[in-house]
DRENDO-1510 file (C-alpha; in Angstrom, 1 decimal, always signed):
<recs>
REC; n; res; u; v; w
REC; 1; MET; +44.0; +93.2; +101.3 .
REC; 2; ALA; +46.9; +93.9; +103.6 .
REC; 3; THR; +49.6; +96.3; +102.5 .
REC; 4; LYS; +52.9; +94.4; +101.9 .
REC; 5; ILE; +55.9; +96.1; +103.5 .
REC; 6; ARG; +59.2; +95.7; +101.6 .
REC; 7; LYS; +62.4; +95.7; +103.6 .
REC; 8; GLU; +63.7; +98.6; +101.5 .
REC; 9; THR; +60.6; +100.7; +102.4 .
REC; 10; LEU; +60.9; +99.9; +106.1 .
REC; 11; ALA; +64.6; +100.8; +106.1 .
REC; 12; ARG; +63.8; +104.1; +104.3 .
REC; 13; PHE; +61.1; +104.9; +106.9 .
REC; 14; ILE; +63.6; +104.2; +109.8 .
REC; 15; ASN; +66.4; +106.1; +108.2 .
REC; 16; ALA; +64.1; +109.2; +107.7 .
REC; 17; ASN; +63.2; +109.1; +111.4 .
REC; 18; GLY; +59.7; +108.1; +110.5 .
REC; 19; TYR; +58.9; +106.8; +114.0 .
REC; 20; GLU; +59.9; +110.0; +115.7 .
REC; 21; ILE; +58.0; +112.1; +113.2 .
REC; 22; ALA; +54.9; +110.0; +113.6 .
REC; 23; LYS; +55.1; +110.2; +117.4 .
REC; 24; LYS; +55.5; +114.0; +117.5 .
REC; 25; GLN; +53.7; +115.2; +114.4 .
REC; 26; GLY; +51.3; +112.4; +113.4 .
REC; 27; LYS; +51.2; +109.7; +110.8 .
REC; 28; THR; +50.2; +112.1; +108.0 .
REC; 29; ALA; +53.3; +114.2; +108.6 .
REC; 30; ALA; +55.4; +111.1; +108.7 .
REC; 31; SER; +54.0; +110.1; +105.3 .
REC; 32; GLU; +54.6; +113.5; +103.7 .
REC; 33; ILE; +58.1; +114.0; +105.1 .
REC; 34; THR; +59.4; +110.5; +104.4 .
REC; 35; GLY; +57.7; +110.3; +101.0 .
REC; 36; ILE; +56.0; +107.0; +101.8 .
REC; 37; SER; +52.3; +106.5; +101.2 .
REC; 38; ARG; +50.0; +106.9; +104.2 .
REC; 39; PRO; +48.5; +103.4; +104.0 .
REC; 40; THR; +52.1; +102.0; +104.0 .
REC; 41; VAL; +53.0; +104.2; +107.0 .
REC; 42; TYR; +49.9; +102.9; +108.8 .
REC; 43; ALA; +50.8; +99.3; +107.9 .
REC; 44; ILE; +54.4; +99.8; +109.2 .
REC; 45; LEU; +53.3; +101.2; +112.5 .
REC; 46; LYS; +50.7; +98.5; +112.9 .
REC; 47; LYS; +53.1; +95.6; +112.1 .
REC; 48; TYR; +56.1; +97.2; +113.9 .
REC; 49; PRO; +54.7; +99.4; +116.7 .
REC; 50; LYS; +58.2; +99.8; +118.1 .
REC; 51; GLN; +61.1; +100.7; +115.9 .
REC; 52; PRO; +63.0; +97.6; +114.9 .
REC; 53; LYS; +66.8; +97.7; +114.8 .
REC; 54; ARG; +68.2; +99.3; +111.6 .
REC; 55; ILE; +68.2; +96.8; +108.8 .
REC; 56; THR; +71.7; +96.0; +107.4 .
REC; 57; PRO; +71.8; +96.6; +103.7 .
REC; 58; GLN; +72.6; +93.6; +101.5 .
REC; 59; TYR; +75.9; +95.1; +100.2 .
REC; 60; ILE; +77.2; +95.3; +103.7 .
REC; 61; LYS; +76.3; +91.7; +104.4 .
REC; 62; GLU; +78.1; +90.8; +101.1 .
REC; 63; TYR; +81.2; +92.8; +102.2 .
REC; 64; GLU; +81.3; +91.2; +105.6 .
REC; 65; ALA; +81.1; +87.7; +104.0 .
REC; 66; THR; +84.2; +88.3; +101.9 .
REC; 67; GLU; +87.4; +86.5; +102.8 .
REC; 68; GLY; +89.3; +89.8; +102.7 .
REC; 69; ALA; +87.1; +91.4; +105.3 .
REC; 70; LYS; +87.2; +88.4; +107.6 .
REC; 71; LEU; +91.0; +88.3; +107.4 .
REC; 72; PHE; +91.3; +92.0; +108.1 .
REC; 73; LEU; +89.2; +91.6; +111.2 .
REC; 74; ALA; +91.1; +88.6; +112.4 .
REC; 75; LYS; +94.4; +90.5; +112.2 .
REC; 76; ASN; +93.3; +94.0; +113.3 .
REC; 77; ARG; +90.2; +93.9; +115.5 .
REC; 78; ASN; +91.0; +95.5; +118.8 .
REC; 79; ARG; +94.7; +95.6; +117.9 .
REC; 80; ILE; +94.7; +99.2; +116.9 .
REC; 81; LYS; +92.4; +102.0; +118.0 .
REC; 82; THR; +91.4; +103.0; +114.5 .
REC; 83; TRP; +90.5; +99.5; +113.2 .
REC; 84; LYS; +86.8; +100.4; +112.8 .
REC; 85; LYS; +87.5; +103.4; +110.6 .
REC; 86; CYS; +89.9; +101.4; +108.5 .
REC; 87; TYR; +87.3; +98.6; +108.2 .
REC; 88; ARG; +84.6; +101.1; +107.1 .
REC; 89; LEU; +87.0; +102.6; +104.6 .
REC; 90; GLY; +87.5; +99.1; +103.3 .
REC; 91; LEU; +83.8; +99.0; +102.6 .
REC; 92; ARG; +84.0; +102.2; +100.5 .
REC; 93; CYS; +86.9; +100.7; +98.6 .
REC; 94; TYR; +85.0; +97.4; +98.1 .
REC; 95; LEU; +82.1; +99.4; +96.5 .
REC; 96; LEU; +84.4; +101.6; +94.4 .
REC; 97; LEU; +86.1; +98.5; +93.0 .
REC; 98; GLY; +82.7; +96.9; +92.0 .
REC; 99; LYS; +82.4; +94.6; +95.1 .
REC; 100; LYS; +85.7; +92.9; +94.5 .
REC; 101; ASP; +86.9; +90.8; +97.4 .
REC; 102; PRO; +89.7; +92.7; +99.2 .
REC; 103; LEU; +91.8; +89.5; +99.2 .
REC; 104; SER; +92.0; +89.7; +95.5 .
REC; 105; TRP; +92.9; +93.5; +95.2 .
REC; 106; ASN; +96.0; +93.9; +93.0 .
REC; 107; ILE; +98.5; +96.7; +92.5 .
REC; 108; ASP; +96.2; +98.4; +89.9 .
REC; 109; ASP; +93.3; +98.3; +92.3 .
REC; 110; TYR; +95.4; +100.0; +95.0 .
REC; 111; ARG; +96.6; +102.6; +92.6 .
REC; 112; LYS; +93.1; +103.4; +91.6 .
REC; 113; LEU; +92.1; +103.8; +95.2 .
REC; 114; TRP; +95.2; +105.8; +96.0 .
REC; 115; MET; +94.3; +108.4; +93.4 .
REC; 116; HIS; +90.5; +108.3; +93.6 .
REC; 117; GLU; +88.8; +111.7; +93.7 .
REC; 118; LYS; +86.9; +110.7; +96.8 .
REC; 119; PHE; +90.1; +110.3; +98.8 .
REC; 120; ILE; +91.9; +113.5; +97.6 .
REC; 121; ASP; +92.2; +116.4; +100.0 .
REC; 122; VAL; +90.8; +119.6; +98.5 .
REC; 123; VAL; +93.5; +121.7; +100.2 .
REC; 124; THR; +96.6; +119.7; +99.5 .
REC; 125; GLN; +95.4; +118.0; +96.3 .
REC; 126; ARG; +96.9; +114.8; +97.7 .
REC; 127; VAL; +95.5; +111.6; +99.1 .
REC; 128; ARG; +94.4; +112.2; +102.7 .
REC; 129; ASP; +96.8; +110.8; +105.3 .
REC; 130; THR; +94.0; +108.8; +107.0 .
REC; 131; VAL; +93.3; +107.0; +103.7 .
REC; 132; VAL; +97.1; +106.3; +103.3 .
REC; 133; PHE; +97.2; +104.8; +106.8 .
REC; 134; ALA; +94.1; +102.6; +106.1 .
REC; 135; LEU; +95.1; +101.4; +102.7 .
REC; 136; ARG; +98.6; +100.4; +103.9 .
REC; 137; LEU; +97.0; +98.6; +106.8 .
REC; 138; TRP; +94.8; +96.7; +104.3 .
REC; 139; MET; +97.9; +95.8; +102.2 .
REC; 140; LYS; +99.6; +94.4; +105.3 .
REC; 141; ALA; +96.4; +92.4; +106.3 .
REC; 142; MET; +96.1; +91.0; +102.8 .
REC; 143; GLY; +99.7; +90.0; +102.7 .
REC; 144; LYS; +100.8; +92.5; +100.0 .
REC; 145; HIS; +104.0; +93.5; +101.8 .
REC; 146; ASP; +105.8; +94.0; +98.5 .
REC; 147; LEU; +103.5; +96.9; +97.6 .
REC; 148; LEU; +104.5; +98.8; +100.8 .
REC; 149; GLN; +108.0; +99.2; +99.4 .
REC; 150; LEU; +106.9; +100.8; +96.1 .
REC; 151; GLU; +107.3; +104.5; +95.5 .
REC; 152; ASP; +103.6; +104.6; +94.4 .
REC; 153; PHE; +102.5; +103.9; +98.0 .
REC; 154; ALA; +105.2; +105.8; +99.9 .
REC; 155; THR; +104.1; +107.9; +102.9 .
REC; 156; ARG; +106.9; +110.4; +102.4 .
REC; 157; GLY; +105.4; +113.9; +102.0 .
REC; 158; LEU; +101.8; +112.8; +102.3 .
REC; 159; LYS; +101.1; +113.9; +105.8 .
REC; 160; ARG; +99.1; +117.1; +105.9 .
REC; 161; PRO; +101.1; +120.3; +106.8 .
REC; 162; LYS; +100.1; +122.0; +110.0 .
REC; 163; SER; +98.9; +125.0; +108.0 .
REC; 164; ARG; +96.0; +122.9; +106.7 .
REC; 165; LYS; +93.6; +125.0; +108.9 .
REC; 166; SER; +94.8; +128.4; +107.8 .
REC; 167; TRP; +92.1; +128.8; +105.2 .
REC; 168; CYS; +89.2; +131.0; +106.3 .
REC; 169; LEU; +86.4; +133.1; +104.9 .
REC; 170; GLU; +87.9; +136.3; +103.5 .
REC; 171; ASP; +85.8; +139.5; +103.6 .
REC; 172; SER; +84.4; +138.9; +100.1 .
REC; 173; ASN; +83.6; +135.2; +100.9 .
REC; 174; LEU; +81.7; +136.2; +104.1 .
REC; 175; LYS; +79.7; +138.9; +102.3 .
REC; 176; GLU; +78.6; +136.5; +99.6 .
REC; 177; LEU; +77.8; +133.8; +102.2 .
REC; 178; ILE; +75.6; +136.2; +104.1 .
REC; 179; LYS; +73.7; +137.3; +101.0 .
REC; 180; ALA; +73.1; +133.7; +99.9 .
REC; 181; THR; +71.8; +132.6; +103.3 .
REC; 182; ASN; +68.0; +132.1; +103.1 .
REC; 183; ASN; +67.0; +131.0; +106.6 .
REC; 184; HIS; +67.3; +132.7; +110.0 .
REC; 185; TYR; +68.9; +129.9; +112.0 .
REC; 186; LEU; +71.8; +129.5; +109.6 .
REC; 187; LEU; +72.3; +133.3; +109.4 .
REC; 188; LEU; +72.6; +133.5; +113.2 .
REC; 189; ILE; +74.9; +130.4; +113.4 .
REC; 190; GLU; +77.2; +132.1; +110.9 .
REC; 191; GLU; +77.2; +135.3; +112.8 .
REC; 192; ILE; +77.7; +133.8; +116.2 .
REC; 193; GLY; +80.4; +131.5; +114.8 .
REC; 194; VAL; +82.4; +134.2; +113.1 .
REC; 195; LYS; +82.1; +136.6; +116.1 .
REC; 196; THR; +82.9; +134.1; +118.9 .
REC; 197; GLY; +84.8; +131.2; +117.3 .
REC; 198; GLY; +82.6; +128.8; +119.2 .
REC; 199; ARG; +82.5; +125.1; +118.1 .
REC; 200; ILE; +79.4; +124.1; +116.3 .
REC; 201; SER; +78.4; +121.8; +119.2 .
REC; 202; SER; +78.5; +124.8; +121.5 .
REC; 203; ILE; +76.4; +127.0; +119.2 .
REC; 204; LEU; +73.8; +124.4; +118.6 .
REC; 205; GLY; +73.4; +123.9; +122.4 .
REC; 206; ILE; +72.4; +127.6; +123.0 .
REC; 207; ARG; +69.0; +128.1; +124.7 .
REC; 208; PRO; +67.2; +131.4; +125.5 .
REC; 209; LEU; +68.2; +130.9; +129.2 .
REC; 210; ASP; +71.8; +131.2; +128.1 .
REC; 211; CYS; +71.4; +134.7; +126.7 .
REC; 212; ASN; +71.8; +137.8; +128.8 .
REC; 213; PHE; +70.7; +140.7; +126.6 .
REC; 214; GLU; +71.6; +143.4; +129.2 .
REC; 215; LYS; +75.3; +142.3; +129.3 .
REC; 216; ASP; +75.5; +141.2; +125.6 .
REC; 217; LEU; +76.7; +137.7; +126.3 .
REC; 218; ILE; +75.7; +134.2; +125.7 .
REC; 219; LEU; +76.8; +131.3; +127.9 .
REC; 220; MET; +78.0; +128.4; +125.7 .
REC; 221; TYR; +78.9; +124.9; +126.9 .
REC; 222; GLU; +82.3; +123.7; +125.8 .
REC; 223; SER; +82.4; +119.9; +125.8 .
REC; 224; LYS; +86.3; +119.8; +125.8 .
REC; 225; VAL; +86.5; +121.6; +129.1 .
REC; 226; LYS; +83.1; +120.4; +130.3 .
REC; 227; ASP; +82.1; +123.9; +131.5 .
REC; 228; TYR; +80.1; +126.9; +130.4 .
REC; 229; ARG; +82.0; +129.8; +128.9 .
REC; 230; PRO; +80.7; +133.4; +128.4 .
REC; 231; ARG; +80.8; +134.6; +124.8 .
REC; 232; PHE; +80.6; +138.4; +124.2 .
REC; 233; LEU; +78.7; +139.7; +121.2 .
REC; 234; ASP; +77.8; +143.1; +120.0 .
REC; 235; GLN; +74.3; +144.6; +120.5 .
REC; 236; GLY; +73.4; +144.1; +116.8 .
REC; 237; CYS; +73.9; +140.4; +117.0 .
REC; 238; MET; +72.2; +140.1; +120.4 .
REC; 239; SER; +69.2; +142.0; +119.1 .
REC; 240; ARG; +68.8; +139.6; +116.3 .
REC; 241; VAL; +69.1; +136.6; +118.6 .
REC; 242; LYS; +66.3; +138.1; +120.8 .
REC; 243; ARG; +64.2; +138.8; +117.7 .
REC; 244; TYR; +64.7; +135.2; +116.5 .
REC; 245; ILE; +63.6; +133.8; +119.9 .
REC; 246; GLU; +60.4; +135.9; +119.7 .
REC; 247; ASP; +59.7; +135.3; +116.0 .
REC; 248; TYR; +59.9; +131.5; +116.4 .
REC; 249; GLN; +58.4; +131.4; +119.9 .
REC; 250; ILE; +61.2; +129.4; +121.4 .
REC; 251; ALA; +60.7; +128.4; +125.0 .
REC; 252; PRO; +63.4; +129.4; +127.5 .
REC; 253; ASP; +64.7; +125.9; +128.0 .
REC; 254; LYS; +64.6; +124.8; +124.3 .
REC; 255; GLN; +67.5; +124.9; +121.9 .
REC; 256; LEU; +67.6; +127.7; +119.4 .
REC; 257; PHE; +68.8; +125.8; +116.4 .
REC; 258; PRO; +68.1; +122.5; +114.6 .
REC; 259; SER; +70.4; +119.4; +114.4 .
REC; 260; TYR; +73.9; +119.3; +113.1 .
REC; 261; SER; +73.0; +117.4; +110.0 .
REC; 262; THR; +70.3; +120.0; +109.1 .
REC; 263; VAL; +72.8; +122.9; +109.6 .
REC; 264; ARG; +75.6; +121.1; +107.7 .
REC; 265; LYS; +73.3; +120.4; +104.7 .
REC; 266; ALA; +72.0; +124.0; +104.7 .
REC; 267; LEU; +75.5; +125.4; +104.9 .
REC; 268; LYS; +76.8; +123.2; +102.0 .
REC; 269; LYS; +73.9; +124.4; +99.8 .
REC; 270; VAL; +74.4; +128.1; +100.7 .
REC; 271; ALA; +78.2; +127.8; +100.1 .
REC; 272; LYS; +77.4; +126.3; +96.6 .
REC; 273; ASP; +74.9; +129.1; +95.9 .
REC; 274; ALA; +77.5; +131.7; +97.0 .
REC; 275; ASP; +80.1; +130.0; +94.7 .
REC; 276; ILE; +82.5; +129.2; +97.6 .
REC; 277; SER; +83.6; +125.9; +96.2 .
REC; 278; GLN; +86.2; +125.2; +98.9 .
REC; 279; LEU; +83.6; +125.5; +101.6 .
REC; 280; ALA; +81.0; +123.6; +99.7 .
REC; 281; SER; +83.4; +120.6; +99.3 .
REC; 282; MET; +85.0; +120.9; +102.7 .
REC; 283; ARG; +84.8; +118.1; +105.3 .
REC; 284; GLY; +83.6; +119.6; +108.6 .
REC; 285; ALA; +82.4; +122.7; +106.9 .
REC; 286; THR; +80.8; +124.1; +110.0 .
REC; 287; HIS; +84.3; +124.4; +111.6 .
REC; 288; ILE; +85.1; +127.2; +109.1 .
REC; 289; PHE; +83.6; +129.8; +111.4 .
REC; 290; LYS; +86.1; +129.0; +114.2 .
REC; 291; HIS; +89.0; +129.2; +111.6 .
REC; 292; THR; +87.6; +132.5; +110.4 .
REC; 293; PHE; +87.4; +134.0; +113.9 .
REC; 294; VAL; +91.0; +132.9; +114.8 .
REC; 295; THR; +92.4; +134.1; +111.4 .
REC; 296; GLN; +90.6; +137.4; +111.1 .
REC; 297; GLY; +90.9; +138.1; +114.8 .
REC; 298; ALA; +94.7; +137.6; +114.7 .
REC; 299; PHE; +95.0; +139.8; +111.6 .
REC; 300; HIS; +92.9; +142.5; +113.1 .
REC; 301; ASP; +95.1; +142.8; +116.2 .
REC; 302; LEU; +93.0; +140.7; +118.6 .
REC; 303; SER; +95.3; +139.2; +121.2 .
REC; 304; MET; +96.0; +135.5; +121.3 .
REC; 305; ASP; +94.8; +135.5; +124.9 .
REC; 306; SER; +91.4; +137.0; +123.8 .
REC; 307; ILE; +91.1; +134.5; +120.9 .
REC; 308; SER; +91.9; +131.6; +123.3 .
REC; 309; GLU; +89.4; +132.8; +125.9 .
REC; 310; GLN; +86.6; +133.2; +123.3 .
REC; 311; THR; +87.3; +129.9; +121.5 .
REC; 312; GLY; +88.0; +127.9; +124.6 .
REC; 313; THR; +91.2; +126.6; +123.0 .
REC; 314; ASN; +94.7; +126.4; +124.5 .
REC; 315; PRO; +97.0; +129.2; +123.1 .
REC; 316; ASN; +99.7; +126.6; +122.3 .
REC; 317; THR; +97.2; +124.7; +120.2 .
REC; 318; LEU; +96.2; +127.9; +118.4 .
REC; 319; ARG; +99.9; +128.5; +117.5 .
REC; 320; ASP; +100.4; +125.0; +116.3 .
REC; 321; PHE; +97.3; +124.7; +114.1 .
REC; 322; TYR; +96.8; +128.3; +112.9 .
REC; 323; VAL; +100.4; +129.0; +111.8 .
REC; 324; GLY; +99.1; +130.9; +108.7 .
REC; 325; VAL; +97.1; +133.6; +110.6 .
REC; 326; LYS; +99.8; +136.3; +110.2 .
REC; 327; GLU; +100.7; +135.7; +106.6 .
REC; 328; ARG; +99.4; +139.1; +105.4 .
REC; 329; LYS; +101.3; +140.9; +108.1 .
REC; 330; LEU; +104.5; +139.1; +107.2 .
REC; 331; ARG; +104.1; +140.0; +103.6 .
REC; 332; HIS; +103.6; +143.6; +104.7 .
REC; 333; GLU; +106.7; +143.6; +106.9 .
REC; 334; LEU; +109.0; +141.6; +104.5 .
REC; 335; LEU; +107.7; +142.6; +101.1 .
REC; 336; GLY; +106.4; +146.1; +101.7 .
REC; 337; GLU; +102.9; +145.2; +100.6 .
REC; 338; LYS; +100.3; +147.7; +101.6 .
REC; 339; LEU; +98.4; +146.8; +104.8 .
REC; 340; GLU; +95.4; +148.6; +106.2 .
REC; 341; VAL; +94.2; +146.9; +109.3 .
REC; 342; LEU; +91.0; +147.9; +111.2 .
REC; 343; PRO; +90.8; +146.9; +114.9 .
REC; 344; TYR; +88.7; +143.8; +115.3 .
REC; 345; HIS; +85.6; +145.5; +116.8 .
REC; 346; GLU; +85.6; +148.0; +113.9 .
REC; 347; TRP; +86.1; +145.2; +111.3 .
REC; 348; VAL; +83.1; +143.4; +112.7 .
REC; 349; LYS; +81.0; +146.6; +112.4 .
REC; 350; THR; +81.5; +146.7; +108.7 .
REC; 351; PHE; +79.3; +143.6; +108.3 .
REC; 352; GLU; +76.5; +144.9; +110.5 .
REC; 353; PRO; +74.3; +146.4; +107.7 .
REC; 354; LEU; +74.6; +143.1; +105.9 .
REC; 355; TRP; +73.6; +140.9; +108.9 .
REC; 356; SER; +70.7; +143.3; +109.7 .
REC; 357; GLN; +69.3; +143.6; +106.2 .
REC; 358; GLN; +69.5; +139.9; +105.5 .
REC; 359; TYR; +67.6; +139.0; +108.6 .
REC; 360; VAL; +64.8; +141.4; +107.5 .
REC; 361; ASN; +64.9; +140.0; +103.9 .
REC; 362; ILE; +64.3; +136.4; +105.0 .
REC; 363; PRO; +60.7; +135.5; +105.8 .
REC; 364; ILE; +59.8; +133.8; +109.0 .
REC; 365; GLN; +59.3; +130.1; +108.5 .
REC; 366; ARG; +57.5; +127.9; +111.0 .
REC; 367; LYS; +56.6; +124.2; +110.5 .
REC; 368; ASN; +53.1; +123.1; +111.1 .
REC; 369; ARG; +52.2; +119.5; +112.1 .
REC; 370; THR; +52.5; +118.2; +108.6 .
REC; 371; GLY; +56.0; +119.4; +108.3 .
REC; 372; GLN; +55.2; +122.2; +105.8 .
REC; 373; HIS; +56.5; +125.7; +106.3 .
REC; 374; THR; +54.1; +128.5; +107.1 .
REC; 375; LYS; +55.0; +132.2; +106.7 .
REC; 376; THR; +54.2; +135.1; +109.0 .
REC; 377; GLU; +55.0; +138.8; +109.0 .
REC; 378; ASN; +58.5; +139.6; +110.1 .
REC; 379; ASN; +57.3; +142.2; +112.6 .
REC; 380; GLN; +55.0; +139.8; +114.4 .
REC; 381; ILE; +56.2; +139.4; +118.0 .
REC; 382; ASN; +55.1; +136.5; +120.2 .
REC; 383; LYS; +55.2; +135.9; +123.9 .
REC; 384; THR; +57.4; +133.1; +125.2 .
REC; 385; ARG; +56.8; +131.1; +128.4 .
REC; 386; ALA; +58.3; +132.7; +131.5 .
REC; 387; ILE; +60.6; +130.9; +134.0 .
REC; 388; ASN; +59.8; +130.9; +137.7 .
REC; 389; TRP; +63.3; +132.0; +138.9 .
REC; 390; THR; +62.2; +131.9; +142.6 .
REC; 391; ALA; +61.4; +128.2; +142.2 .
REC; 392; ILE; +64.6; +127.6; +140.4 .
REC; 393; LYS; +66.6; +129.3; +143.2 .
REC; 394; ARG; +64.8; +127.1; +145.8 .
REC; 395; LEU; +65.7; +124.0; +143.6 .
REC; 396; THR; +69.4; +124.9; +143.7 .
REC; 397; GLU; +69.3; +125.4; +147.5 .
REC; 398; ASN; +67.7; +122.1; +148.1 .
REC; 399; PRO; +70.4; +119.6; +149.3 .
REC; 400; SER; +68.6; +116.7; +147.6 .
REC; 401; THR; +68.9; +118.2; +144.1 .
REC; 402; PRO; +71.4; +116.2; +142.0 .
REC; 403; LYS; +74.7; +118.1; +141.6 .
REC; 404; PRO; +74.6; +118.2; +137.7 .
REC; 405; LEU; +71.1; +119.7; +137.8 .
REC; 406; ARG; +72.1; +122.2; +140.5 .
REC; 407; ASP; +75.3; +123.2; +138.6 .
REC; 408; TYR; +73.2; +123.7; +135.4 .
REC; 409; TRP; +70.7; +126.0; +137.0 .
REC; 410; LEU; +73.3; +127.9; +139.0 .
REC; 411; SER; +75.0; +128.8; +135.7 .
REC; 412; LYS; +71.6; +130.0; +134.3 .
REC; 413; LEU; +70.9; +132.0; +137.5 .
REC; 414; LYS; +74.3; +133.6; +137.1 .
REC; 415; THR; +73.8; +134.4; +133.4 .
REC; 416; GLN; +70.4; +136.0; +134.1 .
REC; 417; ASP; +71.6; +137.9; +137.2 .
REC; 418; LYS; +69.0; +136.1; +139.3 .
REC; 419; ASN; +71.3; +134.8; +142.1 .
</recs>
């Protein structure tokens, strides 16, 4: 008897990247990782050898069929740049109100949404300005112009202050976070992030080829400037990066770290374990490392030019968005509060024993073909594949080599002092 495939099961298999896992690790691994029985996985791959388009959940179809959603699209589609975000927020509101047609939302419904915990900013304890904009747009689209005049839905005082990014990891927070971290990739991401201020996208793009262990630098690609920037790190951090590459047998041209979603999920869990509630509930939690570098760097007398160079951020932008970085200095100068400031390089050294010990404490974890972790001894060192730099140099000298590929390898040659 043929196995019947339900739409919900197929959607779950697709959303869990079942096709990719089956292709790379096998059908048994796809079954174990997705939690779907092996006969069902075989039946899915037999009936749908190629991944079908993602199946639209029924509740989205119901939402799109409402008169309110249709009216919103008719009035706002392509009229404003953020119409898609507002439309998606309308879906969240639709579900929060028990699938009530947006056209029939009344003043009580809007009040409920305005003060709903899911839309409250953890820093300001007020409704997020993006939600304010979206809800007011929905009011206009639904013809509720009278509600826009009410004090309940006023925009006055709701826009986030520029100091919203001034919160960072204090010394005690950082120590607890390090102690709670239970995997090597997150430990290194935390350390590189705090010490360089690099964006998470830059950190996740690091490959062994980008690391120069003689000069203690890592070349990181900054998408905003579309160029590689050198990031200088201390010997302790670089030695751990080198050990990580050897421990996990990472090929020279492969990325060191997993995907953003994996890192974000792991960071949220570690923050919860470390009892750092603000980080655990923070949107864009991975960006906290850049905040911390900028804030701690400024406090520990690191010049704004150095901070700008390391983060790849315009100094004017840093002044605008990190206005709270010198609060403790101001309190010292204006209120006479005691202030003992270590130079930045000495402040970083105070955490070295913690980074080093925690790396040793965490066992090496590798995934086998079934997706299960296997453990090896921490002192085991493995050889990685070597790069033929002579061939790479010839590739860059060949006029037929595409410019993006030539520029990429020229940056690697420069990093490794092979040019």
